C-alpha positions in Angstrom: -47.9 160.5 39.2 -46.7 157.1 38.1 -45.8 154.3 40.5 -44.2 150.9 40.1 -46.0 147.8 41.3 -44.1 144.7 42.5 -44.7 141.8 44.9 -43.5 138.4 46.1 -39.8 139.0 45.5 -39.0 136.2 48.0 -35.4 137.3 48.2 -34.6 134.6 50.8 -35.8 131.8 48.5 -34.6 133.3 45.3 -30.9 133.6 46.4 -29.9 136.8 44.6 -31.9 136.0 41.5 -34.2 139.0 41.8 -33.5 142.2 39.7 -32.0 145.3 41.3 -33.8 148.6 41.2 -31.9 151.3 43.1 -34.0 154.3 41.9 -36.2 157.1 43.1 -39.4 155.7 41.5 -42.3 155.5 44.0 -42.8 151.8 44.4 -45.7 149.8 45.8 -44.5 146.5 47.3 -47.3 144.0 47.7 -45.8 141.8 50.4 -43.6 138.7 50.6 -40.3 140.5 50.0 -38.8 137.8 52.3 -39.7 135.5 55.2 -36.9 137.2 57.1 -38.1 140.7 58.0 -34.5 142.0 58.6 -33.5 141.0 55.0 -36.7 142.6 53.7 -35.9 145.9 55.4 -32.3 145.9 54.1 -33.4 145.0 50.5 -36.1 147.7 50.4 -33.8 150.4 51.7 -31.2 149.4 49.1 -33.6 149.5 46.2 -36.3 152.1 46.9 -36.2 155.6 48.3 -39.9 156.2 48.1 -43.0 154.0 48.3 -45.2 151.9 50.5 -45.3 148.2 51.4 -47.5 145.7 53.1 -46.5 142.4 54.7 -47.3 139.0 53.2 -48.2 135.6 54.5 -44.5 134.7 54.7 -43.9 137.3 57.3 -43.7 134.7 60.2 -41.6 132.3 58.1 -38.6 133.4 60.2 -36.2 131.6 62.5 -36.2 134.3 65.2 -39.1 132.9 67.3 -40.9 136.2 67.2 -44.6 136.5 67.2 -46.3 138.0 64.1 -47.3 141.1 66.2 -43.6 141.7 67.0 -42.6 141.3 63.4 -45.3 143.8 62.3 -44.0 146.3 64.9 -40.4 145.8 63.5 -41.6 146.8 60.0 -43.6 149.7 61.3 -40.5 151.0 63.2 -38.3 150.6 60.1 -40.7 152.3 57.7 -42.6 154.8 59.7 -45.5 157.0 58.5 -43.4 160.1 58.2 -40.6 158.5 56.2 -40.3 158.4 52.4 -41.1 154.7 52.5 -43.9 153.6 54.7 -45.2 150.2 56.0 -49.0 150.1 55.9 -50.8 147.7 58.2 -54.3 148.0 59.6 -53.3 145.9 62.5 -50.5 148.4 63.6 -52.6 151.5 63.1 -50.9 153.0 60.1 -53.2 152.1 57.3 -52.9 155.0 54.9 -50.6 157.6 53.4 -51.2 160.5 51.0 -48.6 161.0 48.2 -48.9 163.5 45.4 -52.7 163.8 45.8 -53.3 160.0 45.9 -54.5 158.2 49.0 -52.8 154.8 49.5 -54.6 152.4 51.8 -52.9 149.1 52.6 -52.5 146.0 54.7 -51.9 142.3 54.2 -55.7 141.6 54.3 -55.5 137.8 54.7 -58.6 135.8 53.8 -62.2 135.7 54.9 -62.2 131.9 54.2 -65.5 132.3 52.3 -64.4 131.8 48.7 -65.9 128.9 46.7 -63.8 126.2 45.2 -64.1 122.8 43.5 -64.1 120.9 46.8 -66.2 123.6 48.6 -68.8 124.9 46.1 -70.8 126.5 48.8 -67.9 128.5 50.3 -68.4 127.0 53.7 -66.0 128.8 56.0 -65.4 125.9 58.4 -64.4 123.6 55.5 -62.1 126.3 54.0 -60.4 126.8 57.4 -59.9 123.0 57.8 -58.4 122.7 54.3 -56.1 125.7 54.7 -55.0 124.8 58.2 -53.8 121.4 57.0 -52.0 122.6 53.9 -50.3 125.9 54.5 -47.0 126.5 56.2 -48.4 129.7 57.6 -50.0 127.7 60.4 -46.9 125.6 61.0 -44.4 128.4 61.4 -46.4 131.5 62.5 -46.6 132.4 66.2 -49.1 134.8 67.9 -49.5 136.1 71.4 -53.2 135.7 72.3 -55.3 137.9 74.5 -54.2 135.9 77.6 -50.5 136.5 76.8 -49.9 132.9 75.7 -47.8 132.1 72.7 -49.4 129.8 70.2 -49.4 128.9 66.5 -51.4 131.1 64.1 -54.7 129.5 63.1 -57.1 130.1 60.1 -59.6 131.8 62.3 -56.9 134.4 63.1 -56.8 135.2 59.3 -60.6 135.6 59.3 -60.4 138.1 62.2 -57.5 140.0 60.7 -59.4 140.2 57.4 -62.5 141.5 59.2 -60.4 144.1 61.2 -58.6 145.2 58.0 -61.8 145.8 56.1 -63.2 147.8 59.1 -60.1 150.1 58.8 -60.3 150.3 55.0 -64.0 151.3 55.2 -63.3 153.9 57.9 -60.4 155.6 56.0 -62.1 155.4 52.6 -65.4 156.5 54.0 -63.8 159.6 55.6 -62.1 160.4 52.3 -65.4 160.0 50.4 -67.4 162.2 52.8 -64.8 165.0 52.7 -66.4 166.8 49.8 -63.3 166.6 47.7 -62.2 163.0 47.9 -58.7 161.9 46.7 -58.4 159.1 44.3 -57.4 156.0 46.3 -55.2 153.0 45.7 -55.9 149.9 47.8 -52.7 147.8 48.4 -52.9 144.3 49.8 -51.0 141.0 49.6 -54.0 138.8 49.3 -56.0 139.6 46.1 -59.5 141.0 46.5 -60.5 139.2 43.2 -60.5 135.5 42.7 -59.5 136.1 39.0 -55.8 136.4 40.0 -55.9 133.0 41.7 -57.8 131.4 38.8 -55.2 132.7 36.3 -52.2 131.3 38.3 -51.0 127.8 37.6 -49.2 127.8 40.9 -52.4 128.1 43.0 -53.9 124.9 44.4 -57.4 125.0 42.9 -58.9 123.3 46.0 -57.3 125.7 48.4 -58.5 129.1 47.1 -59.1 130.6 50.5 -55.3 130.5 51.1 -54.6 132.5 48.0 -57.4 135.1 47.3 -60.7 136.6 48.3 -63.8 137.0 46.2 -64.5 140.7 47.1 -65.1 142.5 43.8 -68.5 143.6 45.1 -66.7 145.5 48.0 -65.4 148.1 45.5 -69.0 149.1 44.7 -69.1 150.8 48.1 -66.1 153.0 47.6 -66.2 155.2 44.5 -62.9 156.9 45.4 -60.9 153.6 44.8 -59.3 153.7 41.3 -56.8 150.9 41.6 -56.1 147.7 43.6 -52.6 146.3 43.8 -51.9 142.9 45.2 -49.6 139.9 45.2 -49.5 136.3 46.5 -50.6 134.6 43.3 -47.3 134.0 41.5 -47.2 132.7 37.9 -49.9 134.8 36.3 -49.5 135.2 32.5 -48.6 138.7 31.5 -51.9 139.3 29.7 -53.8 138.5 33.0 -51.6 140.6 35.4 -54.0 143.5 35.1 -57.7 144.0 34.2 -60.3 146.6 34.6 -63.2 146.1 37.1 -66.3 147.8 35.7 -68.6 149.5 38.1 -72.1 150.9 37.4 -72.2 154.7 37.6 -68.7 154.8 39.1 -65.2 155.0 37.8 -63.6 151.7 36.8 -61.0 150.1 39.1 -57.7 149.0 37.7 -56.7 145.6 39.2 -52.9 144.8 39.2 -50.8 141.9 40.3 -47.1 141.8 39.4 -45.7 139.0 41.5 -42.1 137.7 41.0 -42.7 134.4 42.7 -40.2 131.5 42.8 -37.3 131.7 40.3 -36.6 128.0 40.6 -40.2 127.3 39.3 -40.0 129.9 36.5 -42.7 132.0 38.1 -40.9 135.2 37.2 -41.0 134.8 33.4 -44.0 137.2 33.2 -42.8 139.5 35.9 -42.2 143.1 34.6 -39.6 145.0 36.7 -40.9 148.4 35.4 -44.7 148.0 35.4 -46.2 151.4 36.2 -49.6 152.7 37.0 -50.4 156.2 35.7 -52.7 158.0 38.2 -53.9 160.5 35.5 -55.3 157.8 33.1 -55.4 154.9 35.5 -53.8 152.6 33.0 -50.8 150.2 33.1 -47.6 150.7 31.1 -44.3 148.9 30.9 -41.1 151.0 30.7 -39.2 147.9 29.6 -35.9 146.6 31.0 -32.6 146.0 29.3 -30.8 144.7 32.4 -28.9 141.4 32.6 -31.8 140.0 34.5 -34.2 140.5 31.7 -31.8 139.2 29.1 -31.3 136.1 31.2 -35.1 135.8 31.5 -35.5 135.5 27.8 -32.9 132.7 27.6 -34.7 130.9 30.4 -38.0 131.3 28.7 -36.6 129.4 25.7 -35.1 126.7 28.0 -38.5 126.2 29.6 -40.1 125.8 26.2 -37.6 123.2 25.2 -38.1 121.4 28.5 -41.9 121.4 28.1 -41.7 120.2 24.5 -39.6 117.3 25.6 -42.3 116.1 28.0 -45.1 116.6 25.5 
């Protein structure tokens, strides 16, 4: 089996600038297709017949006044567990799907707010929540219905709880797989990276606001030998050479780590995006099938324009 990995298409922000796919390739969509869930559903249905997706932090960036719980339920209804394309979300109860002998386990994940940064070298959770709460639009736009039935804005501590609940479900599903006697190879799909390396290699990421972009969870993989690949998004303008790496594990198979985010077209984030980046589940390696579309031709022209612009300022 080979599957495509993409993320952060942001079709609402990118105004028709994203490439079209329209094929039968099994595709893993790592969140932030759009801040408008209805548009995301329509675009995914148009472009992919088979695959899985997770939501991203832009899910509540809508103008419908819906809570994030309602938005998750909308996606779960559009892409059910028995359909060819499935929405995975630990917080809606559908966290895994088996396809061609591979176990896909997925959810947005969010952040545990424990990552270390320049302004927070100790990784103090309270300080990280304070920084993120004051800088991220997630906590300006997102709505949640709390346990009392009251509607309020999403807070950083909600992310911490969702992160915890997600890992509980990941541990449960992967643990059952690994105790089965004949475990399937597993792919973990999230929006938020589980390695800080992706955030460190992105120019877009605010270096003092790491908890809003990634988790530092590479050690987590040492507890799940069946995991062979981790696909994520959220960190946009990662150079092509850093979009995948191999996480080595002692006495266990390596884990292929992949981020293939499109990002914001206006900021040239997409210049290292590869429309046909594939993971081969036989060799657990990344390959690029190439692309001769008008989008890729235009991308090369824009790459030269960016070089000229940068040389002017330097």
